[in-house]
N, C-alpha and C positions, 0 to 999 in steps of 0.2 A: 792361903789357908783360909777355907770355907767354914762357916758356921753351919753345922748341919743340925743339931739337937733332934737325932735320930734313935731309936731304941730298936736295934736288931733282933730282940727277942720277941718283938710284937709283930715281926713278918718273916715268912718261911723264906729261906735262902732260894737262890736260884740253882736249880740242878743243870746238869749237863744234859743235851738232849742227843739220845741214840737215835739213829734213823728209825722212821717206822717200818711195820711189816710191809712186804709187797702186797698189792692188791687195789682195787678200785675204790676212790673216795671221792666223796663230794667236797669241791673246793671252790674258792672264787679267788680271782686275782684282787690283790689288796694295794699291790704297788707295782710299778715297772719303771725302768729308766734305760736308756741308750748308754752304752758305756763302749770306750776303746779297748780293742784285743791287746793283749800284752806287748806284742810286737808293733802295734799302732798301726797295722796295715788294713783293719775292717772294725766293724763294730758289732756289738750284739746287744739285744733286748734281754735285759734280766727281768724275769717276773718273779714276785713274791707271792705265793698262793697259800692261802689259810685253808685247813681242813674244817668244814663248818659243821660236821654231825658226827656221832658215833663216839667211840671211846678215845680217839686223837683229835676230836675237836678242839681247836685252838692252836694246833702244831701248825708250825710253816714247813713249806717246801719250796725249792726255787728251781728255775728251769731258766736255761739261757739260751737264745735264739740267734745264731750267728747270721743276721740279714745281710751284713754287707762282709763279705769274706773273699780273700784271693783263691780259695779253694771253691770252684763251683759246685761241687758235692755238697759240702757242707753248708753253703748258701742254700741250695735247693732242699735240704732236709730241713732248715730253718722255716723256709717258706711254706712249706707242707705242714709243720707243726702250727705255724700261725693261722693258715688255713682252716686246720681242724679246730683250732681254739675259735676262731670266728664263726664257723658253723655250729660249734657247741654252745656258744652264747648268743648264735642270733645276729651278730653285727657282721655284715658282709664286706662294708666299705669303711675302712679305718683310717682317719687322718691322725688321730692321737691314741696312743696305747690306753689312755685313761678311759676310752669308750669301752674298754673290756673289762674295768673294775667293777667288782660287787655283783657279779652275774653268776650263779652257781652253774657248775658242770661237773662231769666226772672226769678224774684224771686217772690214768694206770700208773701207778707208781711202782719202781722196783727197788730192790735192795741191791747195793753195790758193796761186797766185802772190801776191808782195809787192804790196802796194797802198798808195800814200802812206806815211805813217809805219809800217805795219806790214808785218812781215817775212814771207815765205813761211811756211806752215804745213800741218799735216795737219788733217783733220776726219775724224770716223768718220760713214759714211751709212748703216751698217746692221749687223746681226749675225745670227748664224745657228750652229747647233749644230756642233760638231766631230764630223764623220763618221767614227767609227773613232778610238779614241783614240790618240794619236801620228801622226796622220797628217800628213804634212808639209804646209805652206801655204807658198806662194811668192807673191812680187808676179807682176802682172799680166804676160803675155809680153812686151809692149812698154810699159815703164814710161812715165807721162805726162812724167817728168822724169828726169834723169840721176841715176846712183845718189849717193846722200849720202855724205858722209865716213865712213871707217871707224870703227867703234865704239872709242873709246877704252878705256884699261884701267880709266878711273874709272867706266864702265857698270857697273849692277848685276850682281853675278856670276849666271851661269846655269849651273846644273848639268848635266853631260852626259846625265843620267837627267831627262827631263821629270817634275814631281811627280806627274802623273797616272798614270804608269807605276811608281813606287817601291811596292815591296811592303813590308809590314810595319808 
């Protein structure tokens, strides 16, 4: 048993996050990790990306790049996505995925409907460079789906000043 001394009435509860609407968003990779595929025949790079501005600032999306896969087409698609990320953030030679962290870029996010046992989700379908530091990126004019639930207070903190605009 753990002593907590916690007053839940003073903290907003976490709400479940529905996927964000389809559109182009300014994001930064905030975490990355190589993981084994379910069948242990390959590896994928899992990227955690945070929306850094607009109404969905602080929300997280994930992308998986099958960099080592028995299916050559899956591997080629992943390598092309990684190349797009590298071009978007201006890092052409990557020794460690951490080199791609905390650099803003635009991600094209899609909405995937729920299917069978799987809940609705977002997928990233492309990356491009941010045109002009600090340029706001908003979802598509007509989202593919209704707006998601508001960001709860449990969402990662986002500074009023984007990291790429900070001086010093």
